[in-house]
C-alpha positions as CSV (number, residue, x, y, z in Angstrom):
1,M,105.4,124.7,136.8
2,G,107.7,122.6,134.5
3,R,105.5,121.7,131.9
4,L,103.0,123.2,129.6
5,D,101.3,121.0,127.1
6,L,98.8,123.1,125.0
7,S,98.7,120.8,121.8
8,H,96.2,119.8,119.1
9,N,93.7,122.7,120.1
10,F,92.9,126.0,118.0
11,L,94.8,128.7,119.4
12,T,95.7,131.1,117.0
13,G,98.2,133.6,119.7
14,F,99.4,133.7,123.0
15,E,100.8,136.3,125.4
16,K,104.1,136.4,126.7
17,Q,102.7,135.8,130.6
18,V,101.0,132.6,129.7
19,W,104.0,130.6,131.1
20,P,106.4,131.3,133.5
21,S,109.7,131.7,131.5
22,G,112.2,130.7,134.6
23,S,111.2,127.3,135.5
24,L,109.2,125.8,132.7
25,Q,111.4,122.6,131.2
26,Y,108.6,121.3,128.5
27,L,106.6,123.4,126.2
28,N,104.4,121.6,123.6
29,L,101.9,124.2,121.2
30,E,102.1,121.4,118.4
31,N,98.8,121.5,116.0
32,N,97.6,124.5,116.0
33,F,96.7,127.8,114.3
34,L,99.9,130.1,115.7
35,Q,101.3,132.2,113.4
36,G,103.9,134.9,112.8
37,T,107.8,135.3,114.2
38,L,108.8,133.3,117.5
39,H,109.4,136.1,120.2
40,Q,112.3,136.7,121.9
41,S,110.4,135.1,125.0
42,F,111.3,132.0,123.8
43,C,114.9,132.5,124.1
44,D,114.3,133.9,127.9
45,M,113.2,130.3,128.7
46,I,116.4,129.4,130.2
47,N,115.8,125.8,131.8
48,L,113.4,125.1,128.8
49,E,114.8,121.4,127.5
50,F,111.5,120.4,124.5
51,L,110.4,123.2,122.5
52,I,107.7,121.6,120.4
53,L,105.9,123.7,117.7
54,A,105.4,121.6,115.1
55,Q,102.6,122.1,112.3
56,N,101.6,125.9,113.0
57,N,102.0,128.8,110.7
58,F,104.8,130.6,112.2
59,S,107.1,132.5,109.5
60,G,110.0,134.3,109.6
61,S,113.7,133.1,110.5
62,I,114.8,131.0,113.1
63,P,116.0,132.8,116.1
64,D,119.8,132.3,116.6
65,C,119.2,133.0,120.3
66,L,118.0,129.3,120.4
67,G,121.2,128.0,120.1
68,N,122.9,130.6,122.4
69,S,125.4,128.6,124.7
70,N,123.3,128.5,128.0
71,S,120.8,126.8,126.0
72,F,119.3,123.3,127.8
73,I,117.1,122.7,125.0
74,S,117.8,118.9,123.5
75,I,114.3,118.4,121.8
76,L,113.3,121.2,119.0
77,D,110.2,120.5,116.8
78,L,109.7,123.2,114.7
79,R,108.3,120.7,111.7
80,M,106.0,121.7,108.8
81,N,105.7,125.7,109.5
82,N,106.8,128.2,107.1
83,F,110.3,129.4,108.8
84,H,112.7,130.8,105.9
85,G,116.3,131.8,106.1
86,E,119.0,129.7,106.8
87,I,119.6,127.0,109.7
88,P,120.9,129.2,112.3
89,R,124.7,129.2,112.9
90,F,124.7,128.1,116.2
91,L,122.5,125.4,117.5
92,P,122.4,123.8,121.3
93,T,125.1,121.6,121.8
94,G,122.9,119.2,124.1
95,L,120.5,118.7,121.1
96,Q,119.4,115.3,120.8
97,Y,116.5,115.5,117.9
98,L,116.5,118.4,115.4
99,G,113.2,118.4,113.5
100,L,113.3,120.9,110.4
101,Y,110.6,119.2,108.1
102,G,108.4,121.2,105.8
103,N,109.7,124.7,106.1
104,Q,111.3,127.2,103.5
105,L,114.4,126.9,104.6
106,R,117.5,127.7,102.6
107,G,121.2,127.3,102.0
108,Q,123.4,124.8,103.4
109,V,123.5,122.4,106.7
110,S,124.5,124.4,109.4
111,R,128.5,123.0,110.3
112,S,127.3,123.7,114.2
113,L,125.6,120.4,114.3
114,V,129.0,118.5,114.0
115,N,129.3,119.8,117.8
116,C,125.9,118.0,118.9
117,T,127.4,115.1,119.8
118,S,124.4,113.8,121.5
119,L,122.0,113.8,118.4
120,E,120.2,111.0,117.6
121,A,117.6,112.2,115.1
122,L,118.0,114.7,112.2
123,D,115.0,115.8,109.9
124,L,115.9,118.5,107.3
125,G,113.1,117.0,104.8
126,N,111.0,119.3,102.5
127,N,112.9,122.6,102.5
128,K,114.7,124.0,99.5
129,L,118.5,123.2,101.0
130,N,121.2,123.9,98.6
131,D,124.5,122.3,99.7
132,T,126.7,118.7,98.9
133,F,126.2,115.9,101.1
134,P,127.5,116.9,104.8
135,I,129.9,114.4,105.1
136,W,131.3,115.4,108.3
137,L,127.8,114.4,109.9
138,E,129.3,110.8,109.6
139,K,131.7,111.8,113.1
140,L,128.3,112.0,115.1
141,P,128.5,108.8,117.1
142,N,124.7,108.9,118.2
143,L,123.0,109.8,115.3
144,Q,120.7,106.9,114.0
145,V,118.0,108.9,111.9
146,L,119.1,111.4,108.9
147,I,116.5,112.6,106.5
148,L,117.8,114.9,103.8
149,K,114.5,114.2,101.7
150,S,113.5,117.0,98.8
151,N,115.8,119.4,98.8
152,L,118.2,120.6,96.4
153,F,121.4,118.5,97.3
154,H,123.6,117.6,94.7
155,G,127.1,116.1,93.3
156,P,128.2,112.8,94.6
157,I,128.0,111.3,97.8
158,G,132.2,111.3,98.2
159,D,134.2,108.4,100.0
160,L,133.8,108.4,104.0
161,E,136.5,109.4,105.8
162,S,136.1,108.1,109.4
163,E,137.0,104.4,110.6
164,F,133.6,103.9,111.6
165,P,130.7,106.6,109.8
166,F,127.7,106.6,110.9
167,P,128.1,103.7,113.4
168,E,124.5,103.9,114.8
169,L,122.4,105.2,111.7
170,R,119.4,103.4,111.0
171,I,117.1,105.6,109.0
172,F,118.9,107.1,106.0
173,D,117.0,109.0,103.4
174,L,118.6,111.2,100.8
175,S,115.7,110.5,98.2
176,C,114.1,113.5,95.9
177,N,117.3,115.3,95.4
178,G,120.1,115.8,92.7
179,F,123.1,113.4,94.1
180,T,124.7,112.1,91.6
181,G,127.9,109.4,90.7
182,T,128.4,106.0,92.0
183,L,127.9,105.0,95.7
184,P,131.4,104.2,97.1
185,S,131.6,100.2,97.3
186,N,132.2,100.6,101.4
187,F,129.6,103.2,101.9
188,F,127.4,101.0,103.9
189,K,130.0,98.5,105.2
190,N,130.1,99.8,108.9
191,F,126.5,101.0,109.2
192,R,126.3,98.6,112.6
193,G,122.9,100.2,113.5
194,M,121.5,98.3,110.3
195,M,122.9,95.2,111.4
196,D,121.8,92.4,113.3
197,L,119.7,94.1,115.8
198,D,118.2,92.3,118.9
199,E,115.2,93.4,120.6
200,E,116.9,94.8,123.2
201,N,119.3,97.0,120.6
202,T,116.1,98.5,118.8
203,E,115.1,101.1,121.3
204,I,116.0,104.4,120.3
205,T,116.8,106.7,123.4
206,Q,114.8,109.7,122.7
207,A,116.0,111.7,125.6
208,S,113.9,109.6,127.8
209,N,116.7,109.9,130.4
210,R,115.9,113.3,130.6
211,T,112.6,114.9,132.1
212,H,109.7,113.7,129.9
213,R,109.4,109.8,128.7
214,D,106.3,110.2,126.7
215,Y,107.8,112.2,124.0
216,L,108.5,110.3,120.8
217,Y,110.6,111.8,117.9
218,H,108.3,112.6,114.9
219,V,109.6,111.7,111.2
220,S,108.6,111.7,107.6
221,L,108.8,108.3,105.9
222,V,107.8,106.7,103.0
223,I,107.0,103.0,103.8
224,K,105.9,100.5,101.1
225,G,105.0,103.8,99.0
226,N,102.9,105.6,101.2
227,E,104.3,108.5,103.1
228,Y,103.9,108.7,107.0
229,D,104.3,111.2,109.5
230,M,105.9,108.7,112.4
231,G,106.1,109.1,116.1
232,I,109.0,106.1,116.4
233,T,108.8,104.0,119.6
234,S,111.4,101.5,118.0
235,I,113.8,102.3,115.1
236,M,112.8,101.1,111.7
237,T,115.8,100.4,109.6
238,S,115.6,102.1,106.4
239,V,117.9,103.5,103.1
240,D,115.8,105.2,100.6
241,L,118.1,106.9,98.2
242,S,115.2,107.0,95.6
243,S,114.9,109.7,92.5
244,N,118.3,111.0,92.4
245,R,120.8,110.6,89.8
246,F,122.9,107.6,90.8
247,E,124.9,105.5,88.6
248,G,126.9,102.8,88.6
249,D,126.8,99.5,90.3
250,I,124.7,99.2,93.5
251,P,127.1,98.1,96.2
252,N,127.2,94.7,97.6
253,S,128.1,95.8,100.9
254,I,123.8,96.6,101.3
255,G,123.5,92.9,101.6
256,N,125.4,93.3,104.8
257,L,122.4,95.2,106.6
258,S,120.9,92.2,107.7
259,S,118.4,94.5,109.8
260,L,117.1,96.4,106.9
261,V,113.4,96.6,106.5
262,L,112.9,98.8,103.8
263,L,115.3,99.6,100.8
264,N,114.1,101.9,97.9
265,L,116.8,102.7,95.3
266,S,114.3,103.2,92.5
267,H,114.3,106.3,90.0
268,N,118.1,106.3,89.3
269,S,120.1,105.2,86.7
270,F,122.4,101.9,88.4
271,L,123.7,99.4,86.2
272,G,124.4,96.0,86.6
273,R,123.1,92.8,88.4
274,I,120.9,92.9,91.3
275,P,123.5,92.1,94.1
276,A,122.9,88.3,95.2
277,E,123.7,89.2,98.8
278,F,120.3,91.0,98.9
279,A,119.2,87.4,99.7
280,Q,120.6,88.0,103.3
281,L,118.4,90.7,104.3
282,Q,116.3,88.2,105.8
283,Q,114.1,91.1,107.9
284,L,113.4,92.9,104.6
285,E,109.9,94.2,104.0
286,S,109.9,96.1,101.0
287,L,112.5,96.6,98.0
288,D,112.2,98.8,95.1
289,L,114.4,98.7,92.4
290,S,112.2,100.1,89.7
291,M,113.1,102.6,86.9
292,N,117.1,101.8,86.7
293,R,119.1,99.8,84.2
294,L,119.3,97.0,85.6
295,I,120.6,93.7,83.8
296,G,120.6,89.7,84.0
297,E,118.3,87.5,86.2
298,I,116.4,87.9,89.3
299,P,118.6,86.4,91.9
300,G,116.6,83.0,92.6
301,L,117.4,83.2,96.2
302,L,115.2,86.2,96.7
303,S,112.6,83.8,97.2
304,S,113.8,83.0,100.7
305,L,112.7,86.5,101.9
306,T,110.0,85.5,103.7
307,F,108.9,88.8,105.1
308,L,108.8,90.5,102.3
309,E,105.5,92.0,101.2
310,V,106.2,94.8,98.8
311,L,108.3,94.2,95.6
312,N,109.0,96.4,92.6
313,L,111.7,95.8,89.7
314,S,109.6,97.3,87.1
315,Y,111.2,99.2,84.2
316,N,114.7,97.9,83.8
317,H,116.4,95.4,81.6
318,L,116.1,92.4,83.4
319,A,115.9,88.7,81.4
320,G,114.7,85.4,82.2
321,R,112.3,83.4,84.4
322,I,110.9,85.0,87.6
323,P,112.2,83.2,90.6
324,I,108.5,81.0,91.8
325,G,107.7,80.0,95.3
326,K,106.9,81.9,98.8
327,Q,106.8,85.7,98.7
328,F,107.0,85.7,94.8
329,N,103.7,84.1,94.2
330,T,101.8,86.8,96.1
331,F,103.3,89.8,93.9
332,P,101.2,91.5,91.1
333,N,102.2,92.2,87.3
334,D,102.9,95.4,87.7
335,S,105.7,94.7,89.9
336,C,108.0,93.3,86.6
337,C,106.5,94.9,84.0
338,G,108.9,97.2,81.9
339,N,111.0,94.2,81.2
340,P,110.9,92.9,77.8
341,D,113.0,90.0,78.5
342,L,111.3,88.6,81.5
343,C,109.1,85.8,81.8
344,G,106.6,83.6,84.0
345,F,104.4,84.6,86.7
346,P,103.2,87.1,87.8
347,L,103.8,88.3,83.8
348,S,101.4,87.0,81.3
349,K,104.1,86.2,79.4
350,E,105.2,82.4,79.4
351,C,108.5,80.9,79.4
352,G,107.7,78.2,77.1
353,N,108.9,74.4,77.7
354,N,112.7,75.5,77.9
355,N,113.6,76.4,81.7
356,E,116.6,78.1,80.6
357,S,116.9,81.8,80.4
358,P,117.2,83.5,77.0
359,L,120.8,84.8,78.2
360,E,122.1,81.6,79.3
361,H,123.9,80.5,76.2
362,D,124.8,83.7,74.5
363,D,128.2,82.4,73.4
364,D,126.7,79.1,72.0
365,D,127.3,78.1,68.6
366,D,124.0,76.4,68.6
367,S,122.1,79.1,70.2
368,Y,123.6,81.5,68.1
369,F,122.3,79.1,64.8
370,M,118.6,78.9,66.8
371,S,118.5,82.6,67.3
372,G,118.9,83.4,63.6
373,F,116.3,80.6,62.5
374,T,112.9,82.6,62.4
375,W,109.5,82.2,60.4
376,E,111.1,83.9,57.1
377,A,113.9,81.1,57.2
378,V,110.6,78.4,57.3
379,V,108.5,80.4,54.6
380,I,111.6,80.5,52.2
381,G,112.1,76.6,52.7
382,Y,108.7,75.7,52.0
383,G,108.5,77.9,49.1
384,C,111.7,76.6,47.1
385,G,110.5,73.1,48.1
386,M,107.2,73.5,46.5
387,I,109.2,75.0,43.3
388,F,111.5,72.1,43.0
389,G,108.8,69.6,43.8
390,L,106.8,70.7,40.8
391,L,109.6,70.9,38.4
392,I,110.6,67.5,38.8
393,G,106.9,66.0,39.1
394,G,106.7,67.7,35.3
395,L,109.7,66.3,33.9
396,M,108.3,62.7,35.1
397,F,105.0,63.3,33.1
398,L,106.8,64.6,30.1
399,F,109.0,61.5,29.4
400,E,107.2,58.8,31.3
401,K,104.0,58.2,33.1
402,P,104.3,56.3,36.7
403,K,102.2,53.0,36.8
404,W,100.4,54.6,40.0
405,Y,99.2,57.4,37.7
406,V,98.1,55.2,35.0
407,N,95.7,53.5,37.3
408,F,94.7,56.3,39.2
409,A,93.4,57.9,35.9
410,E,91.6,54.7,34.7
411,D,89.8,54.7,38.1
412,I,88.8,58.1,37.7
413,A,87.5,57.5,34.1
414,Q,85.4,54.5,34.8
415,H,83.8,56.2,37.8
416,I,82.8,59.4,35.4
417,A,81.5,56.6,32.7
418,A,79.2,55.0,35.2
419,N,77.5,58.0,36.5
420,K,76.8,59.4,32.8
421,R,75.0,56.0,32.1
422,T,73.2,56.6,35.5
423,R,72.0,60.1,34.7
424,Q,71.1,58.6,30.9
425,K,68.7,56.2,32.4
426,K,67.0,58.4,34.5
427,R,66.3,60.8,31.7
428,R,64.7,58.2,29.8
429,G,62.2,57.2,32.4
430,L,61.2,60.8,32.8
431,R,60.2,60.5,29.0
432,M,58.2,57.8,29.2
433,N,56.1,59.0,31.8
């Protein structure tokens, strides 16, 4: 028997004799209630290529014997268990997928991974790994998925050293860590896996050239604000650097990733302007730059991103009129809130009759003058004018009454006298009766 699939059941334990250790190539026990440490018997399966134990309650450390030199394991899926300790010092050199997401692993990323030249997907997310960015992973020629999210990684990314770093990378997730510093300007320059993908080049290899073609790599991704555990049939290109402490300008080279679908740089300290080069990301469906320190206007060319479904630019220091047309007519109010100097739809703040943004003529003398022409100045002007008018009028009446005033006074006097005579006649009539 070469294949045993007992996934998605209610198993709580097993006996070693359940499977023939010599001939088994594929073992899938995913999504059960298995617990305890991994038995030595797993290491005795000398022909095992696929070991899938995800979504159980296994605990203890990951046995070092899984990485012995005789191992043929290419798929090792241990996601969402309770493994602790460190990642084994030695791992099977033929690994194509390593899934350790959602455990309690500590320490550093195992350097033995640099020998896994066939590795296509590495998911170490949601552990307690405490390390700097493993820059040496850039040398892996087939790595397409790198997920380090929700750990204790720290420090700057550093400059890439290879001539063609991460040449096939298509999912890059460093979110929810403690990375700091600026992103090197050329960091994304050679991410060829996110550039100009055609339909024939979107299929991930997924070890399908081996034994079992129905297994999909599983990764945990945040897509348009929601987290999903996904089996990947075709690679979704994604860059997520959110919830770190990156600073400085956003690299313009991100604009070269023309096949990028998801981009999340939120909750950092990025400065400067939104790169106009983002208008080249014609496949982009979700863009989140919220909670940074970005300034300036929103590039008008972003309205050409016809696939953009989710936009979040909130809580920055952006200014001017929000672009209109196409996708920008569909975004809600909270997509741009928290930018006091922004105006126009979808915000309730109108831009007025002036189509120019408040920042377009900051250095112009007229603009400078008008910026100080406030309501206080208007009130002071009216007050001074009223006092001046009363003073001049008093002087005029003191020395000579103008003709218009004399005529007006005579008309008023005649009108009062006529009214008085009318009232006297009415009183006399009442007395006679």
